[in-house]
VOKE-857688 format. One record per atom (N, C-alpha, C): z, x, y; residue in one letter. Coordinates in pm, whole numbers, padded with zeros to 5 digits, always signed. Layout:
N
ZXYA/...
END
This chain:
82
-00516+02688+00410M/-00409+02682+00313M/-00342+02544+00321M/-00322+02483+00209I/-00254+02353+00203I/-00104+02379+00193I/-00030+02333+00293A/+00115+02355+00295A/+00190+02241+00228A/+00133+02121+00235R/+00199+02005+00178R/+00092+01900+00145R/+00097+01842+00026P/-00003+01740-00007P/+00014+01614+00076P/-00096+01547+00100A/-00092+01418+00170A/-00029+01315+00078A/+00021+01205+00135P/+00079+01101+00049P/-00024+01045-00049P/+00022+01014-00167V/-00061+00945-00265V/-00059+00797-00227V/-00175+00735-00220M/-00184+00596-00176M/-00191+00503-00298M/-00108+00400-00296I/-00113+00295-00399I/-00132+00163-00326I/-00234+00089-00365L/-00259-00042-00306L/-00162-00145-00366L/-00103-00227-00279V/-00008-00330-00323V/-00041-00462-00254V/-00003-00573-00317R/-00023-00705-00258R/+00086-00739-00156R/+00208-00691-00182D/+00324-00724-00100D/+00410-00599-00086D/+00423-00546+00035Q/+00498-00422+00053Q/+00647-00439+00027Q/+00705-00553+00061D/+00847-00575+00032D/+00873-00574-00118D/+00790-00646-00191E/+00803-00651-00336E/+00783-00512-00397E/+00685-00439-00348A/+00658-00304-00398A/+00774-00210-00369A/+00828-00216-00247L/+00945-00132-00214L/+01061-00162-00307L/+01086-00289-00332Y/+01194-00327-00424Y/+01169-00269-00563Y/+01050-00287-00613W/+01018-00241-00750W/+01031-00089-00762W/+00973-00016-00666F/+00976+00129-00675F/+01116+00186-00653F/+01197+00121-00569T/+01332+00174-00544T/+01436+00122-00643T/+01439-00008-00666E/+01543-00067-00751E/+01512-00056-00900E/+01387-00067-00938K/+01351-00063-01079K/+01317+00078-01127K/+01244+00155-01044L/+01205+00290-01085L/+01300+00398-01034L/+01385+00364-00938G/+01483+00460-00888G/+01431+00559-00786G/+01313+00532-00728L/+01264+00619-00623L/+01339+00588-00493L/+01327+00677-00398E/+01396+00665-00270E/+01297+00622-00161E/+01337+00526-00078K/+01253+00487+00035K/+01260+00598+00137K/+01143+00650+00177K/+01137+00757+00275K/+01102+00704+00413K/+01003+00615+00421T/+00957+00561+00548T/+00928+00414+00533T/+00964+00336+00633D/+00927+00195+00637D/+00924+00155+00784D/+00808+00171+00845K/+00794+00148+00989K/+00682+00050+01016K/+00706-00041+01108E/+00601-00133+01154E/+00545-00078+01283E/+00414-00097+01302F/+00350-00052+01424F/+00225-00134+01449F/+00182-00134+01573G/+00060-00208+01606G/+00075-00356+01582G/-00032-00418+01543S/-00038-00563+01522S/-00002-00599+01378S/+00120-00577+01340G/+00163-00612+01206G/+00136-00507+01101G/+00086-00392+01141A/+00062-00284+01045A/+00196-00225+01002A/+00200-00171+00882R/+00325-00119+00827R/+00297+00004+00743R/+00381+00106+00757W/+00369+00229+00679W/+00496+00243+00596W/+00483+00229+00463S/+00597+00238+00372S/+00570+00346+00269S/+00667+00436+00252T/+00653+00540+00150T/+00780+00552+00068T/+00763+00598-00055V/+00873+00625-00147V/+00849+00760-00212V/+00955+00817-00270A/+00943+00945-00339A/+01059+00958-00437A/+01043+01044-00536P/+01157+01072-00623P/+01272+01127-00539P/+01393+01097-00577R/+01509+01146-00503R/+01507+01298-00497R/+01547+01352-00385N/+01552+01496-00360N/+01414+01563-00364N/+01310+01485-00349Q/+01173+01538-00347Q/+01123+01538-00203Q/+01090+01652-00150E/+01044+01661-00012E/+00894+01687-00002E/+00829+01722-00112D/+00689+01764-00105D/+00588+01653-00125D/+00628+01542-00182L/+00530+01439-00213L/+00586+01301-00186L/+00505+01217-00123E/+00544+01078-00100E/+00433+00988-00151E/+00471+00868-00190V/+00377+00766-00234V/+00374+00659-00126V/+00256+00636-00068A/+00240+00534+00036A/+00202+00403-00030A/+00274+00297+00004L/+00249+00163-00050L/+00165+00088+00052L/+00036+00082+00029Q/-00060+00030+00127Q/-00107-00110+00092Q/-00087-00202+00184K/-00141-00337+00167K/-00273-00347+00244K/-00382-00377+00176P/-00509-00395+00247P/-00499-00512+00345P/-00546-00491+00466D/-00546-00602+00562D/-00667-00594+00653D/-00698-00705+00717V/-00818-00715+00798V/-00811-00630+00925V/-00692-00598+00972L/-00680-00516+01093L/-00727-00373+01070L/-00701-00321+00952R/-00740-00184+00923R/-00867-00172+00842R/-00898-00273+00763H/-01008-00260+00668H/-01120-00361+00686H/-01118-00444+00785T/-01208-00557+00805T/-01183-00662+00697T/-01226-00782+00722K/-01202-00891+00626K/-01269-00860+00492K/-01394-00818+00497K/-01468-00786+00374K/-01405-00667+00301K/-01368-00564+00378G/-01307-00445+00318G/-01173-00476+00253G/-01090-00555+00320A/-00959-00591+00265A/-00975-00671+00137A/-01069-00765+00136K/-01094-00846+00017K/-01138-00758-00100K/-01224-00661-00072E/-01271-00570-00177E/-01158-00482-00228E/-01075-00430-00139L/-00962-00346-00180L/-00862-00424-00263L/-00840-00552-00231M/-00745-00634-00308M/-00786-00643-00454M/-00915-00635-00482K/-00964-00641-00620K/-00919-00519-00700K/-00888-00410-00632H/-00855-00284-00700H/-00706-00261-00721H/-00624-00354-00673I/-00480-00340-00689I/-00447-00339-00839I/-00370-00238-00879G/-00331-00225-01019G/-00429-00144-01103G/-00539-00102-01045S/-00640-00030-01124S/-00647+00118-01092S/-00568+00166-00996G/-00570+00308-00962G/-00555+00327-00813G/-00563+00450-00767T/-00551+00478-00624T/-00687+00478-00559T/-00695+00445-00429P/-00825+00444-00361P/-00880+00584-00341P/
END
């Protein structure tokens, strides 16, 4: 049984810029913004008063996706979710 959906992932070029756009322009609420590991960052937003769904703002990087993988993912920014 699925109790709660996983975060929806959106690829972004710049997490700070994306957080600003989703919170200040669209009015979503920042839920999580944590740095961990070697510069990795987990940032999520959601509609205000929404507890069931979060949108993760993911920046492709070589630490998590390899250099080739990050380059390929960057091509998909703005075209949909991975």
